[in-house]
C-alpha positions as a LaTeX table, in Angstrom:
\begin{tabular}{lrrr}
\hline
Residue & $x$ (\AA) & $y$ (\AA) & $z$ (\AA) \\
\hline
Met1 & 11.09 & $-13.46$ & 25.07 \\
Thr2 & 7.47 & $-14.46$ & 24.90 \\
Met3 & 5.68 & $-17.73$ & 23.40 \\
Leu4 & 4.40 & $-15.79$ & 20.41 \\
Asn5 & 7.42 & $-14.34$ & 18.86 \\
Glu6 & 10.28 & $-17.21$ & 19.78 \\
His7 & 10.01 & $-18.53$ & 15.88 \\
Ser8 & 9.32 & $-15.50$ & 14.38 \\
Val9 & 11.15 & $-12.54$ & 12.83 \\
Asn10 & 11.56 & $-8.99$ & 14.51 \\
Trp11 & 10.98 & $-6.35$ & 12.74 \\
Phe12 & 12.36 & $-2.68$ & 13.29 \\
Ala13 & 11.49 & 1.08 & 12.32 \\
Val14 & 15.12 & 2.78 & 11.45 \\
Met15 & 15.79 & 6.46 & 10.91 \\
Trp16 & 18.74 & 8.21 & 9.69 \\
Asp17 & 19.90 & 11.19 & 8.50 \\
Cys18 & 23.49 & 12.80 & 6.55 \\
His19 & 24.46 & 13.59 & 10.53 \\
Gly20 & 23.69 & 9.87 & 11.55 \\
Leu21 & 21.18 & 7.65 & 12.94 \\
Glu22 & 18.08 & 9.22 & 14.74 \\
Ala23 & 15.53 & 6.73 & 16.35 \\
Val24 & 15.28 & 3.14 & 16.00 \\
Gln25 & 12.19 & 1.53 & 17.63 \\
His26 & 10.88 & $-1.90$ & 17.65 \\
Ile27 & 7.63 & $-2.71$ & 15.64 \\
Pro28 & 5.71 & $-5.02$ & 18.01 \\
Asp29 & 3.87 & $-8.43$ & 16.57 \\
His30 & 0.26 & $-7.80$ & 16.32 \\
Lys31 & $-0.59$ & $-10.72$ & 18.08 \\
Leu32 & 0.93 & $-9.66$ & 21.11 \\
Ser33 & $-1.20$ & $-6.36$ & 20.49 \\
Thr34 & $-4.28$ & $-8.18$ & 20.10 \\
Phe35 & $-3.90$ & $-10.65$ & 23.03 \\
Ala36 & $-2.90$ & $-7.62$ & 25.13 \\
Arg37 & $-6.00$ & $-5.61$ & 24.48 \\
Leu38 & $-8.54$ & $-9.05$ & 24.67 \\
Ala39 & $-6.43$ & $-9.32$ & 28.25 \\
Gly40 & $-7.13$ & $-6.02$ & 28.93 \\
His41 & $-3.69$ & $-4.54$ & 29.29 \\
Lys42 & $-2.25$ & $-1.55$ & 27.58 \\
Pro43 & $-0.88$ & $-2.87$ & 24.22 \\
Pro44 & 2.87 & $-2.56$ & 23.27 \\
Asp45 & 3.99 & 0.96 & 22.12 \\
Ile46 & 4.18 & 1.16 & 17.58 \\
Pro47 & 6.91 & 3.42 & 15.91 \\
Asn48 & 4.86 & 6.81 & 14.55 \\
Leu49 & 5.64 & 6.38 & 11.12 \\
Gln50 & 3.66 & 9.20 & 10.02 \\
His51 & 5.31 & 11.74 & 12.44 \\
Trp52 & 8.82 & 10.47 & 11.31 \\
Arg53 & 7.91 & 10.83 & 7.61 \\
Leu54 & 6.95 & 14.66 & 7.95 \\
Arg55 & 9.99 & 15.18 & 10.18 \\
Ala56 & 12.04 & 13.85 & 6.88 \\
Gln57 & 9.53 & 15.62 & 4.69 \\
Phe58 & 10.24 & 19.13 & 6.51 \\
Asn59 & 13.86 & 19.17 & 6.57 \\
Pro60 & 14.90 & 17.94 & 2.91 \\
Gln61 & 18.36 & 19.45 & 3.97 \\
Arg62 & 19.05 & 16.48 & 6.17 \\
His63 & 18.27 & 13.41 & 3.71 \\
Tyr64 & 16.39 & 11.65 & 5.53 \\
Glu65 & 15.86 & 7.73 & 5.24 \\
Ile66 & 12.92 & 5.44 & 6.90 \\
Tyr67 & 13.90 & 1.85 & 6.58 \\
Leu68 & 11.75 & $-1.51$ & 8.00 \\
Val69 & 14.15 & $-3.89$ & 8.81 \\
Ser70 & 13.50 & $-7.37$ & 10.03 \\
Ala71 & 15.98 & $-9.11$ & 11.96 \\
Asp72 & 16.66 & $-12.57$ & 14.22 \\
Pro73 & 14.71 & $-13.03$ & 17.33 \\
Gly74 & 17.90 & $-12.53$ & 19.59 \\
Ile75 & 18.50 & $-9.08$ & 18.08 \\
Asp76 & 17.13 & $-5.79$ & 19.83 \\
Thr77 & 17.44 & $-1.80$ & 19.34 \\
Asp78 & 20.24 & $-1.68$ & 21.54 \\
Glu79 & 22.49 & $-3.93$ & 18.77 \\
Ile80 & 21.31 & $-1.51$ & 15.69 \\
Arg81 & 22.39 & 1.07 & 17.46 \\
Ala82 & 25.47 & $-0.21$ & 18.41 \\
Met83 & 25.83 & $-1.24$ & 14.50 \\
Phe84 & 25.69 & 2.11 & 13.81 \\
Asp85 & 28.19 & 3.42 & 16.02 \\
Ser86 & 30.79 & 1.35 & 15.37 \\
Asp87 & 30.24 & 1.46 & 11.26 \\
Pro88 & 27.58 & 3.97 & 10.17 \\
Gln89 & 27.84 & 3.56 & 6.45 \\
Thr90 & 27.83 & 0.03 & 6.59 \\
Ala91 & 24.63 & $-0.30$ & 8.97 \\
Ala92 & 23.19 & 2.35 & 6.53 \\
Asp93 & 24.07 & 0.29 & 3.40 \\
Thr94 & 22.82 & $-3.10$ & 5.11 \\
Cys95 & 19.51 & $-1.57$ & 6.13 \\
Arg96 & 18.92 & $-0.58$ & 2.30 \\
Arg97 & 20.03 & $-4.14$ & 1.00 \\
Leu98 & 18.32 & $-5.81$ & 3.68 \\
Gly99 & 15.22 & $-3.49$ & 4.70 \\
Gln100 & 12.07 & $-1.99$ & 3.06 \\
Val101 & 12.05 & 1.60 & 2.19 \\
Tyr102 & 9.68 & 3.56 & 4.01 \\
Phe103 & 10.77 & 7.32 & 2.86 \\
Ser104 & 13.99 & 8.19 & 1.26 \\
Asp105 & 15.59 & 11.31 & 0.18 \\
Arg106 & 18.88 & 9.94 & 0.04 \\
Tyr107 & 21.05 & 12.56 & $-1.63$ \\
Gln108 & 22.21 & 11.32 & $-5.43$ \\
Asp109 & 24.60 & 12.99 & $-7.02$ \\
His110 & 23.20 & 13.22 & $-10.50$ \\
Lys111 & 25.54 & 14.31 & $-13.41$ \\
Val112 & 24.44 & 17.22 & $-15.37$ \\
Ala113 & 23.47 & 15.99 & $-19.09$ \\
Ile114 & 22.69 & 19.41 & $-20.49$ \\
Arg115 & 24.60 & 22.83 & $-18.95$ \\
\hline
\end{tabular}
């Protein structure tokens, strides 16, 4: 862990559909990207959320959800994947409760008002 994000919160982009977790990617701290560019190094990769959203919009039958979730510094992508593997419904509910929705085509069972 670097000194820059030792006390900060980690952010992750998480994408799942009706079949389960599809993608988890760490969103690097913008300070790390800035310092990498200043030092002449390649900045850390960021998730391509536009690509994820297009995939979700053009596959509506899968009811995709994309959330941005914050986590304590010790948590990484493997732990989020393990959470979805062990109990996917609780993991999705936790992301919905604590995260920020980026895209949601969540299936809602609406009652018909007029038949």
